C-alpha positions in Angstrom: 0.0 0.0 0.0 2.8 2.4 0.9 4.4 1.9 -2.5 1.2 2.6 -4.4 0.5 5.7 -2.4 4.1 7.0 -3.0 4.0 6.4 -6.7 0.5 8.0 -7.2 1.5 11.0 -5.0 4.7 11.3 -7.1 2.8 11.3 -10.4 0.4 13.8 -9.0 3.2 16.1 -7.9 5.0 15.8 -11.2 2.0 16.8 -13.2 0.2 19.3 -11.0 2.5 22.3 -11.4 2.2 22.2 -15.2 -1.6 22.2 -15.3 -4.2 24.9 -15.1 -5.0 23.9 -11.5 -1.7 25.4 -10.5 -2.2 28.8 -12.3 -6.0 29.2 -11.7 -5.8 28.8 -8.0 -7.9 31.0 -5.6 -5.1 31.0 -3.0 -2.9 32.8 -5.5 -5.5 35.5 -6.0 -5.7 36.0 -2.2 -1.9 36.2 -1.8 -0.4 37.9 -4.9 3.1 37.8 -3.5 2.8 34.0 -3.2 1.7 33.9 -6.9 4.9 35.6 -8.0 6.9 32.8 -6.4 4.6 29.9 -7.2 4.4 30.6 -10.9 8.1 30.6 -11.5 9.7 27.7 -13.3 12.0 27.0 -10.3 9.0 26.5 -7.9 7.3 24.2 -10.4 10.6 22.3 -10.8 11.0 21.9 -7.1 7.5 20.4 -6.7 8.0 18.1 -9.7 11.4 17.1 -8.2 9.6 16.1 -5.0 7.3 14.0 -7.1 10.3 12.2 -8.6 11.7 11.7 -5.2 8.4 10.1 -4.0 8.4 7.8 -7.0 12.0 6.8 -6.4 11.3 6.1 -2.7 8.3 4.0 -3.6 10.3 1.9 -6.1 13.1 1.5 -3.6 10.6 0.3 -1.0 9.1 -2.2 -3.5 12.5 -3.6 -4.4 13.8 -3.8 -0.9 10.6 -5.1 0.7 11.3 -7.5 3.5 8.4 -9.1 5.3 9.4 -9.7 8.9 
């Protein structure tokens, strides 16, 4: 279960910053200074990188699974 959750969360985090849900967010309308940071390529890259890290951890857990 842990592997599946990590992989799906990773895929979600990789794709989310590049969709309209990221740019058309009400939170960014409330906090415009947050929008100037969140809409940069670097912030999107960091979130996508966290998604890759989650996928990597999930695959690592699946490979090194040891039932005790």
